[in-house]
C-alpha positions as CSV (number, residue, x, y, z in Angstrom):
1,M,-98.2,-1.5,44.8
2,E,-94.2,-2.2,43.8
3,Q,-94.3,-0.7,40.2
4,L,-95.5,2.4,38.8
5,P,-98.4,1.6,36.2
6,I,-98.2,4.2,33.2
7,F,-99.3,4.0,29.4
8,L,-96.7,5.4,27.5
9,N,-97.8,7.3,23.8
10,L,-95.1,5.4,21.4
11,A,-96.8,7.2,18.3
12,R,-94.2,8.2,15.6
13,R,-91.3,7.3,18.8
14,T,-88.2,5.3,18.4
15,V,-88.1,2.2,20.1
16,V,-85.0,0.2,20.3
17,L,-85.7,-4.0,20.0
18,V,-82.4,-6.2,20.2
19,G,-83.0,-9.9,18.9
20,E,-84.4,-11.8,16.9
21,G,-86.9,-14.6,16.9
22,E,-90.7,-15.1,18.6
23,A,-90.2,-13.0,21.9
24,A,-88.7,-10.2,20.0
25,D,-91.3,-10.8,17.2
26,A,-94.0,-10.3,19.7
27,K,-93.0,-7.2,21.1
28,A,-92.4,-5.6,17.9
29,R,-95.9,-6.5,17.0
30,L,-97.0,-5.0,20.5
31,I,-94.6,-1.3,19.4
32,A,-96.1,-1.1,16.4
33,R,-100.1,-1.3,17.6
34,A,-99.0,1.5,19.6
35,G,-97.5,3.6,16.8
36,G,-93.8,3.1,17.6
37,R,-90.9,3.0,15.3
38,V,-88.6,-0.3,15.6
39,V,-84.9,0.1,15.4
40,T,-82.4,-2.6,16.0
41,G,-79.6,-0.7,18.1
42,W,-79.4,3.0,19.8
43,E,-80.3,5.8,17.7
44,Q,-80.5,9.5,19.2
45,G,-84.3,10.2,20.4
46,A,-84.9,6.6,21.0
47,T,-87.4,6.4,23.9
48,I,-87.5,2.8,25.6
49,A,-85.8,-0.5,24.8
50,F,-86.9,-4.2,24.8
51,V,-83.7,-6.7,24.8
52,A,-85.0,-10.3,23.7
53,L,-81.7,-12.7,23.8
54,D,-81.8,-15.6,24.9
55,D,-78.1,-15.7,26.2
56,E,-78.2,-14.2,29.6
57,T,-74.7,-12.6,29.5
58,E,-75.5,-11.0,26.2
59,A,-79.0,-9.9,27.4
60,R,-77.5,-8.2,30.7
61,V,-74.4,-6.4,28.5
62,A,-77.0,-5.5,26.1
63,A,-79.7,-4.2,28.8
64,E,-76.5,-2.3,30.3
65,A,-75.6,-0.5,27.1
66,L,-78.9,0.6,26.3
67,R,-79.1,1.6,29.8
68,A,-75.6,4.0,29.8
69,R,-77.5,5.8,27.3
70,G,-80.1,7.1,29.4
71,L,-83.1,4.0,28.0
72,L,-85.4,2.3,30.0
73,V,-84.6,-1.2,29.7
74,N,-87.2,-4.2,29.4
75,V,-85.0,-7.6,29.1
76,V,-88.0,-10.5,27.9
77,D,-88.3,-13.2,30.6
78,R,-85.7,-11.9,32.9
79,P,-87.8,-9.2,35.4
80,D,-84.4,-9.0,37.8
81,L,-82.7,-7.2,34.7
82,C,-86.0,-4.7,33.9
83,D,-86.4,-1.4,34.6
84,F,-89.9,-1.9,33.6
85,T,-92.2,-5.1,32.6
86,T,-94.9,-4.9,29.7
87,P,-98.3,-6.3,31.2
88,A,-100.9,-8.4,29.5
89,I,-103.3,-5.8,28.1
90,V,-107.2,-6.2,27.4
91,D,-107.5,-3.2,24.4
92,R,-110.8,-1.9,24.0
93,A,-109.5,1.2,22.4
94,P,-109.2,3.9,23.8
95,L,-109.7,1.8,26.9
96,T,-107.1,0.4,27.8
97,I,-106.7,-2.5,30.6
98,A,-103.2,-3.8,31.3
99,I,-102.7,-6.6,34.1
100,G,-99.4,-6.9,35.6
101,T,-97.5,-8.7,38.5
102,G,-94.1,-6.9,38.3
103,G,-92.5,-10.1,36.7
104,A,-93.9,-12.4,39.0
105,S,-96.5,-14.6,36.6
106,A,-96.8,-14.1,32.9
107,G,-99.2,-16.7,33.1
108,L,-101.3,-15.5,35.9
109,A,-101.7,-11.8,34.3
110,K,-102.8,-13.5,31.5
111,A,-105.7,-15.8,32.8
112,I,-106.6,-12.4,34.4
113,R,-106.9,-10.8,31.0
114,Q,-108.8,-13.7,29.6
115,R,-111.2,-13.3,32.2
116,I,-112.0,-9.5,31.7
117,E,-111.5,-10.3,27.8
118,A,-115.1,-12.4,28.4
119,L,-116.6,-9.6,30.2
120,L,-116.2,-6.7,28.3
121,P,-118.5,-6.0,25.4
122,A,-116.6,-5.2,22.3
123,R,-118.3,-1.8,21.9
124,L,-116.6,-0.6,25.5
125,G,-114.1,1.4,23.2
126,A,-117.1,3.2,21.4
127,L,-118.5,4.4,24.5
128,A,-115.6,5.4,26.0
129,S,-115.2,7.4,22.8
130,A,-119.0,8.6,23.1
131,L,-118.2,9.9,26.1
132,H,-115.1,11.8,24.9
133,A,-116.9,13.6,22.3
134,A,-119.7,14.0,24.6
135,R,-117.7,16.7,27.6
136,G,-119.0,20.0,26.0
137,A,-122.7,18.7,26.4
138,M,-122.1,17.1,29.9
139,K,-120.2,20.8,31.4
140,A,-123.7,22.0,30.2
141,R,-125.9,20.1,31.6
142,W,-123.8,20.0,34.9
143,P,-121.7,23.3,35.1
144,D,-120.1,21.9,38.7
145,A,-117.7,19.7,38.5
146,A,-119.0,17.8,41.4
147,S,-122.6,17.1,40.1
148,R,-120.6,16.4,36.8
149,R,-118.7,13.5,38.3
150,R,-121.6,12.1,40.3
151,A,-124.0,11.9,37.1
152,I,-121.6,10.2,35.4
153,D,-120.6,7.7,38.3
154,A,-124.4,7.1,38.6
155,A,-124.6,6.3,34.9
156,L,-121.8,4.2,34.9
157,A,-122.9,2.2,37.9
158,P,-124.2,-1.5,37.4
159,G,-127.7,-0.9,36.0
160,G,-127.2,2.5,35.4
161,A,-127.9,4.6,32.3
162,L,-124.7,3.9,30.6
163,D,-123.5,0.3,32.2
164,P,-120.1,-0.4,30.5
165,L,-121.2,-4.0,30.6
166,D,-124.4,-3.4,28.6
167,G,-123.1,-3.8,24.8
168,D,-125.6,-1.0,23.8
169,A,-124.9,1.8,26.0
170,V,-122.9,3.7,23.4
171,D,-126.1,4.4,21.7
172,K,-128.1,5.5,25.1
173,V,-125.4,8.4,25.4
174,D,-127.7,11.2,23.9
175,G,-130.9,9.8,26.0
176,W,-128.8,10.0,29.2
177,L,-127.7,13.9,28.3
178,A,-131.2,14.5,27.8
179,D,-132.9,12.8,30.2
180,E,-133.9,15.9,32.9
181,T,-134.7,13.6,35.9
182,P,-133.2,15.2,38.8
183,A,-130.2,13.3,40.8
184,S,-130.5,13.0,43.9
185,S,-128.4,15.6,45.8
186,S,-127.4,13.7,49.0
187,R,-127.1,9.7,49.7
188,L,-125.6,7.6,53.0
189,E,-125.0,4.0,53.0
190,T,-123.3,1.6,55.9
191,I,-120.9,-0.7,55.1
192,R,-120.5,-3.1,58.3
193,L,-116.9,-4.5,58.1
194,T,-116.2,-8.0,59.5
195,S,-112.9,-7.4,58.4
196,A,-109.2,-5.6,58.6
197,D,-108.6,-7.2,55.4
198,P,-109.6,-5.5,52.1
199,D,-110.0,-8.8,50.0
200,E,-112.7,-9.5,52.4
201,L,-114.9,-7.0,50.9
202,T,-118.2,-7.3,49.5
203,L,-118.7,-6.8,45.7
204,R,-120.9,-4.0,46.9
205,A,-118.7,-2.8,49.3
206,A,-115.9,-2.4,47.0
207,R,-118.1,-0.3,44.6
208,L,-119.3,1.7,47.2
209,L,-115.6,2.1,48.2
210,G,-114.8,3.6,44.6
211,E,-117.7,5.7,44.2
212,A,-118.1,7.7,47.5
213,D,-117.4,11.2,47.8
214,H,-117.5,11.4,52.1
215,V,-115.9,8.2,53.7
216,F,-117.0,8.7,57.5
217,H,-115.1,6.0,60.0
218,S,-114.1,5.4,63.0
219,A,-110.3,5.1,64.4
220,T,-110.5,1.4,64.6
221,V,-110.9,1.1,60.2
222,A,-108.0,0.0,59.0
223,P,-106.0,1.9,56.4
224,A,-105.9,-0.7,54.0
225,I,-109.9,-0.6,53.9
226,L,-109.8,3.2,53.8
227,D,-107.1,2.5,51.0
228,R,-109.9,1.1,48.4
229,A,-111.2,4.3,48.5
230,R,-111.1,6.9,45.7
231,A,-107.8,8.7,46.5
232,D,-110.1,12.3,46.0
233,A,-113.0,11.0,48.5
234,V,-113.0,13.2,51.9
235,R,-111.9,11.1,54.4
236,H,-113.7,12.0,57.7
237,L,-112.7,10.7,61.4
238,A,-115.7,9.9,63.2
239,D,-117.2,8.3,66.0
240,S,-120.6,7.7,65.0
241,A,-122.4,8.2,61.1
242,P,-123.5,11.7,60.3
243,A,-126.8,13.2,61.2
244,N,-126.7,15.3,57.7
245,S,-124.4,13.6,55.0
246,P,-123.3,16.2,52.7
247,A,-123.7,16.5,48.8
248,G,-123.0,13.2,46.6
249,L,-122.4,9.9,48.1
250,S,-121.5,9.1,51.7
251,L,-120.3,6.1,53.5
252,W,-120.2,4.9,57.3
253,L,-117.7,2.2,57.6
254,D,-118.5,0.5,60.6
255,M,-116.1,-1.9,62.7
256,P,-117.4,-3.2,65.8
257,T,-115.1,-3.1,68.3
258,V,-113.9,-6.7,69.1
259,P,-114.8,-7.9,73.2
260,N,-111.7,-8.1,75.4
261,D,-111.9,-12.0,76.9
262,S,-109.8,-11.1,79.8
């Protein structure tokens, strides 16, 4: 990861925008959508700044002046002058997906955004709002945080009760909360790795790594593979799969040893 992705709350905050023309207008619209207030020069309390000037020398001078005021600056189409870059955005408010390349290729980020746009239902944001509104009910139904997370993960999994790609999932939240069917207390899945390259993981393997509570693995499993697991998943260095797996979803990562030809 070459940049830290963050979501900045600009509601009622001041944002400096230097420049005119199509690029400046596009940034102004973006700032307005996020609830920010646009000004054309530095003001006390300004949060960040955008510079949209065609002349590189003028853009550099403007950026340095704003940076000297303590602002983080984005210079349009000049990533080498930027403190931050703006991603391609999939907007399903309150759900927001950002695709960035660190300024390497805005065209690639746009192409990925278009693919994701085609996949996600228009009502996905409503599902996010419904889950937020149901937090109290979820805590009452599953008082234990780990059990609650497992229930939510199962509901949001492909084919689950609240599959995010189901355009009607928001209408099923109340039924899901009322369903008294007990969830499985523990589950062990085996992932047979064929490569140390995480890009060669199957879709199923990538999904399971993103859901697992515990990851059991041998010393031969590459760190790049383990990095695809949830950050809060417990890692266990082991020689074999556990005889009795802990509560929740556990994975055994099986990486065959490459024979020595010598």
